[in-house]
C-alpha positions as CSV (number, residue, x, y, z in Angstrom):
1,X,-121.9,8.4,-16.0
2,X,-118.2,8.1,-16.7
3,X,-118.7,9.4,-20.1
4,X,-120.5,12.6,-18.6
5,X,-117.2,13.3,-16.4
6,X,-115.0,12.9,-19.2
7,X,-117.2,15.2,-21.6
8,X,-117.4,17.7,-18.8
9,X,-113.6,17.8,-18.3
10,X,-112.9,18.0,-22.1
11,X,-115.2,21.2,-22.3
12,X,-113.4,22.6,-19.4
13,X,-110.0,22.1,-20.8
14,X,-111.1,23.5,-24.1
15,X,-112.4,26.8,-22.4
16,X,-110.1,29.6,-24.0
17,X,-110.2,31.5,-20.6
18,X,-107.7,28.8,-19.3
19,X,-105.1,29.7,-21.7
20,X,-102.0,31.5,-20.2
21,X,-100.7,33.8,-23.1
22,X,-96.5,33.6,-23.4
23,X,-95.0,37.2,-22.7
24,X,-92.6,38.0,-25.5
25,X,-88.9,37.2,-24.7
26,X,-89.8,34.9,-21.9
27,X,-87.9,32.2,-23.4
28,X,-84.6,34.2,-23.4
29,X,-85.3,35.1,-19.8
30,X,-85.7,31.7,-18.6
31,X,-82.5,30.5,-20.3
32,X,-80.4,33.4,-18.9
33,X,-81.7,32.6,-15.6
34,X,-80.9,29.0,-15.7
35,X,-77.2,29.8,-16.9
36,X,-76.7,32.2,-13.8
37,X,-78.1,29.4,-11.4
38,X,-75.6,26.8,-12.9
39,X,-72.6,29.3,-12.5
40,X,-73.5,30.1,-9.0
41,X,-73.9,26.5,-8.2
42,X,-70.4,25.7,-9.6
43,X,-68.6,28.3,-7.7
44,X,-70.1,27.4,-4.6
45,X,-69.2,23.7,-5.1
46,X,-65.6,24.6,-5.8
47,X,-65.3,26.9,-2.7
48,X,-66.7,24.2,-0.7
49,X,-64.2,21.7,-2.1
50,X,-61.3,24.0,-1.4
51,X,-62.4,24.7,2.2
52,X,-62.8,21.0,2.9
53,X,-59.3,20.2,1.8
54,X,-57.7,23.1,3.9
55,X,-59.7,21.6,6.8
56,X,-58.4,18.2,6.2
57,X,-54.7,19.4,5.5
58,X,-54.6,21.4,8.7
59,X,-56.3,18.5,10.8
60,X,-53.6,16.3,9.5
61,X,-50.9,18.4,10.3
62,X,-52.3,19.0,14.0
63,X,-52.5,15.4,14.6
64,X,-49.3,14.2,13.2
65,X,-47.2,17.3,14.6
66,X,-49.0,17.9,18.0
67,X,-48.9,14.6,19.5
68,X,-49.5,14.7,23.2
69,X,-46.4,13.4,24.7
70,X,-46.8,14.8,28.4
71,X,-48.7,13.0,31.1
72,X,-50.0,16.0,32.7
73,X,-53.6,16.8,32.9
74,X,-55.4,18.6,30.1
75,X,-54.9,22.5,30.1
76,X,-51.7,22.1,32.1
77,X,-49.1,20.7,29.6
78,X,-46.8,22.9,28.0
79,X,-46.9,24.0,24.5
80,X,-46.2,21.3,21.8
81,X,-42.3,21.6,20.4
82,X,-41.4,20.5,16.9
83,X,-38.3,18.4,17.2
84,X,-36.0,17.9,14.2
85,X,-33.7,15.2,13.6
86,X,-30.8,15.9,11.1
87,X,-28.8,13.0,10.1
88,X,-25.2,13.6,9.2
89,X,-23.1,11.1,7.1
90,X,-19.5,11.5,7.3
91,X,-17.6,10.3,4.3
92,X,-13.9,9.4,4.9
93,X,-11.8,10.5,1.9
94,X,-8.9,8.0,1.2
95,X,-5.7,9.4,1.3
96,X,-2.4,8.1,0.0
97,X,1.0,8.8,1.2
98,X,3.1,10.4,-1.7
99,X,6.5,8.8,-1.5
100,X,9.2,10.8,-3.0
101,X,11.7,8.9,-5.3
102,X,9.7,5.9,-5.8
103,X,11.8,3.3,-7.5
104,X,14.9,3.5,-5.2
105,X,16.3,0.9,-3.0
106,X,17.2,0.7,0.7
107,X,20.7,2.3,1.6
108,X,23.4,0.6,3.4
109,X,22.5,2.3,6.7
110,X,19.1,0.8,7.0
111,X,16.9,3.8,5.4
112,X,13.8,2.8,4.3
113,X,13.2,3.5,0.5
114,X,10.3,2.8,-1.8
115,X,10.7,0.1,-4.5
116,X,9.5,0.5,-8.0
117,X,6.0,-0.9,-7.1
118,X,5.6,1.9,-4.4
119,X,5.8,-0.4,-1.4
120,X,8.2,0.2,1.5
121,X,11.0,-2.3,2.2
122,X,13.3,-1.8,5.4
123,X,16.9,-3.1,5.1
124,X,18.7,-3.3,8.4
125,X,22.3,-3.4,8.5
126,X,23.7,-5.8,10.9
127,X,26.8,-5.6,12.7
128,X,29.4,-8.2,12.0
129,X,29.1,-11.2,14.3
130,X,32.1,-11.0,16.5
131,X,33.9,-14.3,16.5
132,X,35.1,-16.0,19.9
133,X,38.4,-15.7,21.1
134,X,39.6,-19.2,21.1
135,X,43.0,-20.7,22.4
136,X,43.9,-21.3,18.8
137,X,43.3,-17.5,17.9
138,X,40.5,-15.3,16.8
139,X,38.9,-15.3,13.3
140,X,41.6,-16.2,10.5
141,X,44.5,-15.2,12.6
142,X,46.0,-17.9,14.4
143,X,48.8,-18.0,17.4
144,X,52.2,-19.0,15.8
145,X,51.3,-17.6,12.0
146,X,54.2,-15.9,10.4
147,X,53.9,-12.1,9.6
148,X,53.2,-13.4,5.8
149,X,50.7,-15.7,6.9
150,X,48.9,-13.5,9.4
151,X,48.8,-10.6,6.5
152,X,47.7,-13.0,4.0
153,X,44.4,-13.4,6.0
154,X,43.3,-10.2,4.9
155,X,41.9,-9.1,8.2
156,X,44.9,-7.0,9.3
157,X,45.9,-3.5,9.2
158,X,49.3,-2.5,10.1
159,X,49.6,0.2,12.6
160,X,53.1,1.6,13.7
161,X,53.6,1.3,17.6
162,X,57.4,2.0,17.5
163,X,58.8,-1.5,18.6
164,X,61.2,-3.6,16.7
165,X,60.3,-6.7,18.7
166,X,56.6,-6.5,18.0
167,X,55.1,-5.8,14.7
168,X,51.4,-4.4,15.7
169,X,48.2,-4.5,13.7
170,X,44.4,-3.8,14.0
171,X,41.5,-5.9,12.8
172,X,40.0,-4.5,9.5
173,X,36.4,-5.3,10.3
174,X,36.7,-3.2,13.5
175,X,38.4,0.1,12.4
176,X,37.1,2.0,15.5
177,X,40.1,0.2,17.5
178,X,43.3,2.3,17.6
179,X,45.0,0.4,19.8
180,X,46.9,-3.1,19.5
181,X,44.9,-5.7,18.2
182,X,47.5,-8.4,17.2
183,X,51.1,-8.6,18.2
184,X,53.7,-10.4,15.8
185,X,57.2,-11.3,16.6
186,X,59.5,-11.6,13.5
187,X,60.9,-14.7,15.3
188,X,57.8,-16.5,17.0
189,X,55.0,-15.1,14.6
190,X,51.6,-14.3,16.2
191,X,52.3,-14.1,20.0
192,X,49.1,-11.9,21.3
193,X,45.7,-11.0,20.4
194,X,43.7,-8.6,21.8
195,X,40.1,-9.0,20.3
196,X,37.3,-6.2,19.8
197,X,34.6,-5.4,22.1
198,X,31.9,-7.9,21.7
199,X,34.2,-11.1,21.6
200,X,33.9,-13.7,24.2
201,X,35.7,-17.0,25.1
202,X,33.9,-20.2,24.3
203,X,33.1,-20.2,28.2
204,X,31.0,-16.8,27.5
205,X,33.6,-14.8,29.2
206,X,34.3,-11.2,27.7
207,X,34.0,-7.5,28.3
208,X,31.4,-6.8,31.2
209,X,31.7,-10.4,32.6
210,X,31.9,-10.2,36.3
211,X,34.9,-11.6,38.2
212,X,32.6,-14.1,39.8
213,X,31.3,-15.3,36.4
214,X,35.1,-15.4,35.1
215,X,36.1,-17.6,38.4
216,X,33.1,-19.8,37.8
217,X,34.1,-20.5,34.4
218,X,37.9,-20.8,35.4
219,X,38.2,-22.0,38.7
220,X,41.7,-22.7,38.4
221,X,42.7,-19.0,37.6
222,X,45.6,-17.2,39.3
223,X,46.7,-13.8,39.8
224,X,49.9,-12.3,38.3
225,X,52.1,-9.6,39.6
226,X,50.2,-6.7,37.6
227,X,46.7,-7.9,39.3
228,X,45.4,-9.7,36.0
229,X,43.8,-13.1,36.4
230,X,45.6,-15.7,34.3
231,X,44.1,-18.8,32.9
232,X,46.8,-21.3,31.6
233,X,45.9,-22.9,28.5
234,X,47.9,-25.7,26.5
235,X,51.2,-25.0,24.5
236,X,52.4,-22.1,26.6
237,X,49.3,-19.9,26.0
238,X,47.1,-18.1,28.4
239,X,44.0,-16.0,28.7
240,X,44.5,-12.7,30.8
241,X,41.7,-11.0,32.2
242,X,41.8,-7.3,33.5
243,X,39.4,-5.9,35.9
244,X,38.0,-2.4,36.7
245,X,36.8,-1.0,39.9
246,X,33.5,-2.3,39.6
247,X,34.9,-5.9,39.5
248,X,34.0,-6.5,35.8
249,X,36.3,-7.3,32.8
250,X,37.5,-4.3,31.1
251,X,40.1,-6.0,28.9
252,X,41.3,-9.6,27.9
253,X,43.7,-11.3,25.6
254,X,45.3,-14.3,24.3
255,X,49.3,-14.6,24.2
256,X,52.0,-17.1,24.6
257,X,54.9,-17.1,26.9
258,X,57.2,-15.8,24.0
259,X,55.4,-12.4,23.7
260,X,57.5,-9.2,23.9
261,X,55.0,-7.0,22.7
262,X,54.0,-5.9,26.3
263,X,55.5,-6.0,30.0
C-alpha cells in the first residue's frame, strides 16, 4: 500500500498544471529589492547606534554633574550649580642684586663694598683705644721727659699758647682736641698731662664719673682753693678732678708740683 502512495505522489508532482511560470525580469527585481532592504537595515542600525550613544553621554553628564547635595525633599531643592575649581600655581622668579663696582674693597670709613667674588664684606673702623692716665704718664709720654724725649715719641703736635715757661702740645691721635694736652717745662720736662675724652685712671675714674664714684675710688682726696678734688700720688704728682654742676667729672689731669703751665 505504501508503494501506491508513492506512485500517486509522483504522479501528482509530475502534473504540468502545478508548474509556476517565471515572469521575465523577475530575477533582477528580486535582487534590486534585496539591495534596498539591506541599505535600509544599515541606515536604521547606524541611527539607532548614534541615538544610543547620545543617550549614554547625556546620562553620564547628568549623573556626574548634577549630583544631589541638598537634604531638601524631592521637588524642593534648588537648581544644581556647576562649581569650577581653578588651581593657580605661583612661580617665584629668583632675583639677584646687581652690585655696582664689583671687585672693590671696603673703604676706611666702614662702607660696605663688594669683593671680586661678588660677596659683601663689611669693614668697621674702630676708634683707637684710649690709654689709661697712670701716675707715670699717658701712652708713651711720661712725667719728667725732656722736650726732645717727649717729641721723639711721635705722639705730640706742638701748639702755641704764648707761654715762655710752658711749651704746649696736643696728642696726634686725637686731633679734635685744640686745647692743652701736654705741658713741658724747658727745665723740668713734662709737668702736666690733660688726657683726651675716653681716658680713665686705673681705678676707672674719668670724664662722666660722679663725685661719689671718685670719692669711693680715692677716699683720701682733698679740695684745693679752686674747688678741684686733689689726689696726692708719689713723687710730688697729683690727680686733679674738676666737677660740673651735675656733680660729675668734666676734666681731670695729672701734673707735678713743679708745673708752671696753669695757675
